[in-house]
Biopython code that builds the backbone (N, CA, C, O; Angstrom):
import numpy as np
from Bio.PDB.StructureBuilder import StructureBuilder

atoms = [
    (1, "UNK", "N", (127.097, 153.923, 58.192)),
    (1, "UNK", "CA", (125.650, 154.112, 58.100)),
    (1, "UNK", "C", (124.905, 153.141, 59.020)),
    (1, "UNK", "O", (123.778, 153.423, 59.427)),
    (2, "UNK", "N", (125.527, 151.988, 59.355)),
    (2, "UNK", "CA", (124.868, 151.024, 60.238)),
    (2, "UNK", "C", (124.633, 151.620, 61.621)),
    (2, "UNK", "O", (123.596, 151.378, 62.239)),
    (3, "UNK", "N", (125.613, 152.410, 62.111)),
    (3, "UNK", "CA", (125.442, 153.060, 63.407)),
    (3, "UNK", "C", (124.298, 154.065, 63.340)),
    (3, "UNK", "O", (123.500, 154.174, 64.271)),
    (4, "UNK", "N", (124.229, 154.790, 62.242)),
    (4, "UNK", "CA", (123.154, 155.761, 62.044)),
    (4, "UNK", "C", (121.798, 155.061, 62.049)),
    (4, "UNK", "O", (120.849, 155.556, 62.657)),
    (5, "UNK", "N", (121.699, 153.907, 61.372)),
    (5, "UNK", "CA", (120.443, 153.153, 61.340)),
    (5, "UNK", "C", (120.070, 152.638, 62.725)),
    (5, "UNK", "O", (118.890, 152.589, 63.070)),
    (6, "UNK", "N", (121.069, 152.253, 63.523)),
    (6, "UNK", "CA", (120.791, 151.802, 64.889)),
    (6, "UNK", "C", (120.230, 152.957, 65.706)),
    (6, "UNK", "O", (119.318, 152.762, 66.509)),
    (7, "UNK", "N", (120.765, 154.159, 65.510)),
    (7, "UNK", "CA", (120.259, 155.321, 66.228)),
    (7, "UNK", "C", (118.826, 155.644, 65.788)),
    (7, "UNK", "O", (117.990, 156.016, 66.612)),
    (8, "UNK", "N", (118.553, 155.501, 64.513)),
    (8, "UNK", "CA", (117.204, 155.751, 64.002)),
    (8, "UNK", "C", (116.217, 154.776, 64.624)),
    (8, "UNK", "O", (115.101, 155.163, 64.969)),
    (9, "UNK", "N", (116.611, 153.529, 64.770)),
    (9, "UNK", "CA", (115.725, 152.510, 65.332)),
    (9, "UNK", "C", (115.309, 152.843, 66.758)),
    (9, "UNK", "O", (114.257, 152.398, 67.217)),
    (10, "UNK", "N", (116.125, 153.621, 67.460)),
    (10, "UNK", "CA", (115.819, 153.985, 68.842)),
    (10, "UNK", "C", (114.936, 155.227, 68.956)),
    (10, "UNK", "O", (114.483, 155.563, 70.050)),
    (11, "UNK", "N", (114.690, 155.904, 67.847)),
    (11, "UNK", "CA", (113.901, 157.136, 67.872)),
    (11, "UNK", "C", (112.405, 156.849, 68.031)),
    (11, "UNK", "O", (111.892, 155.854, 67.520)),
    (12, "UNK", "N", (111.732, 157.726, 68.740)),
    (12, "UNK", "CA", (110.275, 157.657, 68.772)),
    (12, "UNK", "C", (109.761, 158.107, 67.404)),
    (12, "UNK", "O", (110.508, 158.677, 66.608)),
    (13, "UNK", "N", (108.498, 157.848, 67.143)),
    (13, "UNK", "CA", (107.915, 158.280, 65.875)),
    (13, "UNK", "C", (108.043, 159.793, 65.717)),
    (13, "UNK", "O", (108.423, 160.286, 64.655)),
    (14, "UNK", "N", (107.724, 160.519, 66.779)),
    (14, "UNK", "CA", (107.747, 161.979, 66.714)),
    (14, "UNK", "C", (109.155, 162.525, 66.449)),
    (14, "UNK", "O", (109.326, 163.452, 65.657)),
    (15, "UNK", "N", (110.159, 161.947, 67.114)),
    (15, "UNK", "CA", (111.537, 162.386, 66.894)),
    (15, "UNK", "C", (112.001, 162.050, 65.484)),
    (15, "UNK", "O", (112.675, 162.855, 64.842)),
    (16, "UNK", "N", (111.643, 160.860, 64.997)),
    (16, "UNK", "CA", (112.017, 160.464, 63.641)),
    (16, "UNK", "C", (111.359, 161.377, 62.613)),
    (16, "UNK", "O", (111.986, 161.758, 61.624)),
    (17, "UNK", "N", (110.108, 161.724, 62.843)),
    (17, "UNK", "CA", (109.397, 162.604, 61.913)),
    (17, "UNK", "C", (110.041, 163.995, 61.891)),
    (17, "UNK", "O", (110.205, 164.587, 60.824)),
    (18, "UNK", "N", (110.406, 164.516, 63.070)),
    (18, "UNK", "CA", (111.088, 165.815, 63.122)),
    (18, "UNK", "C", (112.422, 165.761, 62.375)),
    (18, "UNK", "O", (112.769, 166.696, 61.653)),
    (19, "UNK", "N", (113.164, 164.673, 62.548)),
    (19, "UNK", "CA", (114.442, 164.511, 61.845)),
    (19, "UNK", "C", (114.222, 164.435, 60.346)),
    (19, "UNK", "O", (114.983, 165.017, 59.573)),
    (20, "UNK", "N", (113.185, 163.722, 59.930)),
    (20, "UNK", "CA", (112.864, 163.619, 58.506)),
    (20, "UNK", "C", (112.505, 164.983, 57.938)),
    (20, "UNK", "O", (112.940, 165.336, 56.841)),
    (21, "UNK", "N", (111.720, 165.744, 58.673)),
    (21, "UNK", "CA", (111.355, 167.098, 58.228)),
    (21, "UNK", "C", (112.600, 167.973, 58.086)),
    (21, "UNK", "O", (112.687, 168.781, 57.161)),
    (22, "UNK", "N", (113.561, 167.818, 58.993)),
    (22, "UNK", "CA", (114.803, 168.575, 58.922)),
    (22, "UNK", "C", (115.598, 168.183, 57.674)),
    (22, "UNK", "O", (116.145, 169.047, 56.988)),
    (23, "UNK", "N", (115.662, 166.891, 57.381)),
    (23, "UNK", "CA", (116.360, 166.419, 56.189)),
    (23, "UNK", "C", (115.724, 167.016, 54.935)),
    (23, "UNK", "O", (116.429, 167.501, 54.050)),
    (24, "UNK", "N", (114.420, 166.981, 54.860)),
    (24, "UNK", "CA", (113.706, 167.517, 53.696)),
    (24, "UNK", "C", (113.975, 169.011, 53.552)),
    (24, "UNK", "O", (114.237, 169.496, 52.452)),
    (25, "UNK", "N", (113.910, 169.733, 54.655)),
    (25, "UNK", "CA", (114.173, 171.175, 54.625)),
    (25, "UNK", "C", (115.583, 171.471, 54.095)),
    (25, "UNK", "O", (115.772, 172.368, 53.273)),
    (26, "UNK", "N", (116.555, 170.712, 54.572)),
    (26, "UNK", "CA", (117.936, 170.933, 54.140)),
    (26, "UNK", "C", (118.110, 170.596, 52.668)),
    (26, "UNK", "O", (118.803, 171.311, 51.945)),
    (27, "UNK", "N", (117.488, 169.516, 52.219)),
    (27, "UNK", "CA", (117.603, 169.145, 50.800)),
    (27, "UNK", "C", (116.892, 170.156, 49.912)),
    (27, "UNK", "O", (117.390, 170.499, 48.840)),
    (28, "UNK", "N", (115.742, 170.631, 50.347)),
    (28, "UNK", "CA", (115.002, 171.611, 49.547)),
    (28, "UNK", "C", (115.711, 172.959, 49.501)),
    (28, "UNK", "O", (115.527, 173.730, 48.559)),
    (29, "UNK", "N", (116.527, 173.242, 50.526)),
    (29, "UNK", "CA", (117.254, 174.497, 50.558)),
    (29, "UNK", "C", (118.238, 174.636, 49.411)),
    (29, "UNK", "O", (118.538, 175.747, 48.975)),
    (30, "UNK", "N", (118.742, 173.504, 48.920)),
    (30, "UNK", "CA", (119.614, 173.505, 47.758)),
    (30, "UNK", "C", (121.034, 173.966, 47.999)),
    (30, "UNK", "O", (121.799, 174.087, 47.043)),
    (31, "UNK", "N", (121.420, 174.232, 49.245)),
    (31, "UNK", "CA", (122.772, 174.707, 49.492)),
    (31, "UNK", "C", (123.668, 173.646, 50.130)),
    (31, "UNK", "O", (124.679, 173.980, 50.748)),
    (32, "UNK", "N", (123.307, 172.380, 49.986)),
    (32, "UNK", "CA", (124.076, 171.275, 50.531)),
    (32, "UNK", "C", (124.903, 170.657, 49.392)),
    (32, "UNK", "O", (124.367, 170.400, 48.314)),
    (33, "UNK", "N", (126.203, 170.418, 49.622)),
    (33, "UNK", "CA", (127.031, 169.790, 48.589)),
    (33, "UNK", "C", (126.474, 168.419, 48.178)),
    (33, "UNK", "O", (125.756, 167.780, 48.948)),
    (34, "UNK", "N", (126.802, 167.984, 46.985)),
    (34, "UNK", "CA", (126.246, 166.754, 46.414)),
    (34, "UNK", "C", (126.453, 165.543, 47.315)),
    (34, "UNK", "O", (125.498, 164.818, 47.592)),
    (35, "UNK", "N", (127.676, 165.310, 47.779)),
    (35, "UNK", "CA", (127.930, 164.128, 48.617)),
    (35, "UNK", "C", (127.100, 164.164, 49.894)),
    (35, "UNK", "O", (126.567, 163.141, 50.325)),
    (36, "UNK", "N", (126.993, 165.331, 50.489)),
    (36, "UNK", "CA", (126.182, 165.465, 51.691)),
    (36, "UNK", "C", (124.696, 165.284, 51.363)),
    (36, "UNK", "O", (123.944, 164.736, 52.170)),
    (37, "UNK", "N", (124.280, 165.737, 50.196)),
    (37, "UNK", "CA", (122.885, 165.542, 49.767)),
    (37, "UNK", "C", (122.548, 164.070, 49.657)),
    (37, "UNK", "O", (121.464, 163.640, 50.053)),
    (38, "UNK", "N", (123.475, 163.301, 49.118)),
    (38, "UNK", "CA", (123.255, 161.856, 48.989)),
    (38, "UNK", "C", (123.143, 161.224, 50.367)),
    (38, "UNK", "O", (122.256, 160.404, 50.607)),
    (39, "UNK", "N", (124.048, 161.604, 51.282)),
    (39, "UNK", "CA", (123.980, 161.081, 52.649)),
    (39, "UNK", "C", (122.665, 161.473, 53.327)),
    (39, "UNK", "O", (122.045, 160.660, 54.012)),
    (40, "UNK", "N", (122.252, 162.715, 53.131)),
    (40, "UNK", "CA", (120.986, 163.168, 53.706)),
    (40, "UNK", "C", (119.803, 162.397, 53.128)),
    (40, "UNK", "O", (118.879, 162.026, 53.852)),
    (41, "UNK", "N", (119.840, 162.159, 51.815)),
    (41, "UNK", "CA", (118.758, 161.407, 51.175)),
    (41, "UNK", "C", (118.674, 159.995, 51.755)),
    (41, "UNK", "O", (117.582, 159.498, 52.029)),
    (42, "UNK", "N", (119.834, 159.348, 51.944)),
    (42, "UNK", "CA", (119.851, 157.997, 52.518)),
    (42, "UNK", "C", (119.290, 158.009, 53.934)),
    (42, "UNK", "O", (118.524, 157.123, 54.314)),
    (43, "UNK", "N", (119.679, 159.029, 54.719)),
    (43, "UNK", "CA", (119.147, 159.138, 56.080)),
    (43, "UNK", "C", (117.639, 159.383, 56.047)),
    (43, "UNK", "O", (116.885, 158.809, 56.832)),
    (44, "UNK", "N", (117.219, 160.238, 55.131)),
    (44, "UNK", "CA", (115.798, 160.512, 55.000)),
    (44, "UNK", "C", (114.996, 159.261, 54.663)),
    (44, "UNK", "O", (113.909, 159.044, 55.197)),
    (45, "UNK", "N", (115.541, 158.450, 53.781)),
    (45, "UNK", "CA", (114.846, 157.207, 53.418)),
    (45, "UNK", "C", (114.779, 156.258, 54.612)),
    (45, "UNK", "O", (113.755, 155.609, 54.827)),
    (46, "UNK", "N", (115.849, 156.171, 55.380)),
    (46, "UNK", "CA", (115.843, 155.318, 56.573)),
    (46, "UNK", "C", (114.824, 155.847, 57.592)),
    (46, "UNK", "O", (114.111, 155.065, 58.221)),
    (47, "UNK", "N", (114.759, 157.160, 57.750)),
    (47, "UNK", "CA", (113.779, 157.749, 58.660)),
    (47, "UNK", "C", (112.355, 157.499, 58.168)),
    (47, "UNK", "O", (111.466, 157.205, 58.967)),
    (48, "UNK", "N", (112.137, 157.612, 56.867)),
    (48, "UNK", "CA", (110.805, 157.367, 56.305)),
    (48, "UNK", "C", (110.375, 155.925, 56.569)),
    (48, "UNK", "O", (109.240, 155.674, 56.971)),
    (49, "UNK", "N", (111.289, 154.980, 56.341)),
    (49, "UNK", "CA", (110.966, 153.567, 56.588)),
    (49, "UNK", "C", (110.643, 153.335, 58.070)),
    (49, "UNK", "O", (109.717, 152.597, 58.403)),
    (50, "UNK", "N", (111.416, 153.972, 58.950)),
    (50, "UNK", "CA", (111.189, 153.837, 60.387)),
    (50, "UNK", "C", (109.807, 154.381, 60.765)),
    (50, "UNK", "O", (109.057, 153.739, 61.499)),
    (51, "UNK", "N", (109.486, 155.567, 60.255)),
    (51, "UNK", "CA", (108.173, 156.160, 60.545)),
    (51, "UNK", "C", (107.049, 155.270, 60.025)),
    (51, "UNK", "O", (106.056, 155.059, 60.721)),
    (52, "UNK", "N", (107.194, 154.751, 58.820)),
    (52, "UNK", "CA", (106.160, 153.892, 58.249)),
    (52, "UNK", "C", (105.993, 152.617, 59.064)),
    (52, "UNK", "O", (104.870, 152.158, 59.273)),
    (53, "UNK", "N", (107.094, 152.047, 59.523)),
    (53, "UNK", "CA", (107.017, 150.840, 60.350)),
    (53, "UNK", "C", (106.305, 151.129, 61.666)),
    (53, "UNK", "O", (105.513, 150.315, 62.139)),
    (54, "UNK", "N", (106.590, 152.292, 62.258)),
    (54, "UNK", "CA", (105.922, 152.659, 63.514)),
    (54, "UNK", "C", (104.427, 152.869, 63.291)),
    (54, "UNK", "O", (103.615, 152.453, 64.118)),
    (55, "UNK", "N", (104.056, 153.510, 62.181)),
    (55, "UNK", "CA", (102.636, 153.698, 61.858)),
    (55, "UNK", "C", (101.945, 152.365, 61.609)),
    (55, "UNK", "O", (100.825, 152.146, 62.070)),
    (56, "UNK", "N", (102.613, 151.473, 60.879)),
    (56, "UNK", "CA", (102.031, 150.154, 60.616)),
    (56, "UNK", "C", (101.816, 149.383, 61.912)),
    (56, "UNK", "O", (100.787, 148.731, 62.088)),
    (57, "UNK", "N", (102.795, 149.457, 62.826)),
    (57, "UNK", "CA", (102.669, 148.769, 64.106)),
    (57, "UNK", "C", (101.528, 149.361, 64.928)),
    (57, "UNK", "O", (100.785, 148.624, 65.577)),
    (58, "UNK", "N", (101.384, 150.681, 64.906)),
    (58, "UNK", "CA", (100.296, 151.326, 65.640)),
    (58, "UNK", "C", (98.945, 150.912, 65.073)),
    (58, "UNK", "O", (98.008, 150.632, 65.821)),
    (59, "UNK", "N", (98.849, 150.876, 63.741)),
    (59, "UNK", "CA", (97.584, 150.476, 63.123)),
    (59, "UNK", "C", (97.244, 149.040, 63.501)),
    (59, "UNK", "O", (96.086, 148.730, 63.782)),
    (60, "UNK", "N", (98.234, 148.171, 63.510)),
    (60, "UNK", "CA", (97.997, 146.771, 63.879)),
    (60, "UNK", "C", (97.518, 146.670, 65.326)),
    (60, "UNK", "O", (96.611, 145.893, 65.625)),
    (61, "UNK", "N", (98.116, 147.442, 66.215)),
    (61, "UNK", "CA", (97.688, 147.432, 67.614)),
    (61, "UNK", "C", (96.253, 147.922, 67.751)),
    (61, "UNK", "O", (95.468, 147.351, 68.508)),
    (62, "UNK", "N", (95.910, 148.975, 67.023)),
    (62, "UNK", "CA", (94.552, 149.514, 67.072)),
    (62, "UNK", "C", (93.553, 148.484, 66.579)),
    (62, "UNK", "O", (92.495, 148.295, 67.178)),
    (63, "UNK", "N", (93.894, 147.816, 65.482)),
    (63, "UNK", "CA", (92.991, 146.805, 64.939)),
    (63, "UNK", "C", (92.786, 145.664, 65.928)),
    (63, "UNK", "O", (91.681, 145.127, 66.014)),
    (64, "UNK", "N", (93.810, 145.282, 66.669)),
    (64, "UNK", "CA", (93.673, 144.220, 67.668)),
    (64, "UNK", "C", (92.792, 144.677, 68.822)),
    (64, "UNK", "O", (92.009, 143.896, 69.362)),
    (65, "UNK", "N", (92.923, 145.943, 69.194)),
    (65, "UNK", "CA", (92.145, 146.471, 70.315)),
    (65, "UNK", "C", (90.660, 146.491, 69.991)),
    (65, "UNK", "O", (89.839, 146.202, 70.862)),
    (66, "UNK", "N", (90.299, 146.824, 68.763)),
    (66, "UNK", "CA", (88.890, 147.000, 68.423)),
    (66, "UNK", "C", (88.236, 145.747, 67.854)),
    (66, "UNK", "O", (87.111, 145.819, 67.359)),
    (67, "UNK", "N", (88.908, 144.606, 67.911)),
    (67, "UNK", "CA", (88.302, 143.364, 67.438)),
    (67, "UNK", "C", (87.814, 142.550, 68.618)),
    (67, "UNK", "O", (88.399, 142.580, 69.701)),
    (68, "UNK", "N", (86.729, 141.820, 68.391)),
    (68, "UNK", "CA", (86.255, 140.929, 69.437)),
    (68, "UNK", "C", (87.130, 139.673, 69.440)),
    (68, "UNK", "O", (88.008, 139.540, 68.588)),
    (69, "UNK", "N", (86.910, 138.761, 70.368)),
    (69, "UNK", "CA", (87.754, 137.566, 70.442)),
    (69, "UNK", "C", (87.758, 136.722, 69.161)),
    (69, "UNK", "O", (88.696, 135.961, 68.923)),
    (70, "UNK", "N", (86.725, 136.854, 68.348)),
    (70, "UNK", "CA", (86.661, 136.102, 67.090)),
    (70, "UNK", "C", (87.345, 136.845, 65.950)),
    (70, "UNK", "O", (87.371, 136.355, 64.821)),
    (71, "UNK", "N", (87.899, 138.019, 66.229)),
    (71, "UNK", "CA", (88.590, 138.782, 65.202)),
    (71, "UNK", "C", (87.676, 139.655, 64.362)),
    (71, "UNK", "O", (88.099, 140.195, 63.340)),
    (72, "UNK", "N", (86.425, 139.800, 64.785)),
    (72, "UNK", "CA", (85.474, 140.619, 64.033)),
    (72, "UNK", "C", (85.482, 142.050, 64.568)),
    (72, "UNK", "O", (85.560, 142.251, 65.781)),
    (73, "UNK", "N", (85.403, 143.042, 63.691)),
    (73, "UNK", "CA", (85.378, 144.438, 64.140)),
    (73, "UNK", "C", (84.169, 144.702, 65.031)),
    (73, "UNK", "O", (83.107, 144.106, 64.855)),
    (74, "UNK", "N", (84.350, 145.593, 65.978)),
    (74, "UNK", "CA", (83.278, 145.964, 66.899)),
    (74, "UNK", "C", (82.817, 147.391, 66.603)),
    (74, "UNK", "O", (83.087, 148.302, 67.386)),
    (75, "UNK", "N", (82.140, 147.590, 65.505)),
    (75, "UNK", "CA", (81.564, 148.886, 65.185)),
    (75, "UNK", "C", (82.582, 149.990, 64.999)),
    (75, "UNK", "O", (82.393, 151.099, 65.500)),
    (76, "UNK", "N", (83.651, 149.707, 64.289)),
    (76, "UNK", "CA", (84.678, 150.711, 64.078)),
    (76, "UNK", "C", (84.626, 151.251, 62.654)),
    (76, "UNK", "O", (83.963, 150.690, 61.782)),
    (77, "UNK", "N", (85.348, 152.362, 62.438)),
    (77, "UNK", "CA", (85.518, 152.894, 61.100)),
    (77, "UNK", "C", (86.902, 152.504, 60.618)),
    (77, "UNK", "O", (87.788, 152.252, 61.435)),
    (78, "UNK", "N", (87.110, 152.449, 59.312)),
    (78, "UNK", "CA", (88.451, 152.146, 58.821)),
    (78, "UNK", "C", (89.460, 153.128, 59.372)),
    (78, "UNK", "O", (89.127, 154.284, 59.630)),
    (79, "UNK", "N", (90.708, 152.674, 59.558)),
    (79, "UNK", "CA", (91.773, 153.478, 60.130)),
    (79, "UNK", "C", (91.994, 154.777, 59.378)),
    (79, "UNK", "O", (92.258, 155.813, 59.988)),
    (80, "UNK", "N", (91.886, 154.728, 58.032)),
    (80, "UNK", "CA", (92.195, 155.899, 57.218)),
    (80, "UNK", "C", (90.949, 156.700, 56.820)),
    (80, "UNK", "O", (90.977, 157.459, 55.852)),
    (81, "UNK", "N", (89.864, 156.525, 57.570)),
    (81, "UNK", "CA", (88.648, 157.253, 57.235)),
    (81, "UNK", "C", (88.861, 158.736, 57.440)),
    (81, "UNK", "O", (89.389, 159.154, 58.471)),
    (82, "UNK", "N", (88.448, 159.549, 56.454)),
    (82, "UNK", "CA", (88.663, 160.992, 56.569)),
    (82, "UNK", "C", (87.430, 161.652, 56.914)),
    (82, "UNK", "O", (87.403, 162.874, 57.058)),
]
sb = StructureBuilder()
sb.init_structure("model")
sb.init_model(0)
sb.init_chain("A")
sb.init_seg("    ")
for serial, (resi, resn, name, xyz) in enumerate(atoms, 1):
    if name == "N":
        sb.init_residue(resn, " ", resi, " ")
    sb.init_atom(name, np.array(xyz, "f"), 0.0, 1.0, " ", f" {name:<3s}", serial, name[0])
structure = sb.get_structure()
């Protein structure tokens, strides 16, 4: 699984998200044997963590871009504003 995690770390956000969607689709299909389901679930969790880390890093970069030198926001809206 360590090799698999190393491969996940090299994925772009978009590729990791597509892989995660594939894992979810396969698990929801219900035709995967139990042992393979467990392996898929573990991979899915690793992909989810990777995607979340990439999103967190992107949000941090955005926040740095929109702050003035004193760290104060420059007329922005919250990141998760809908």
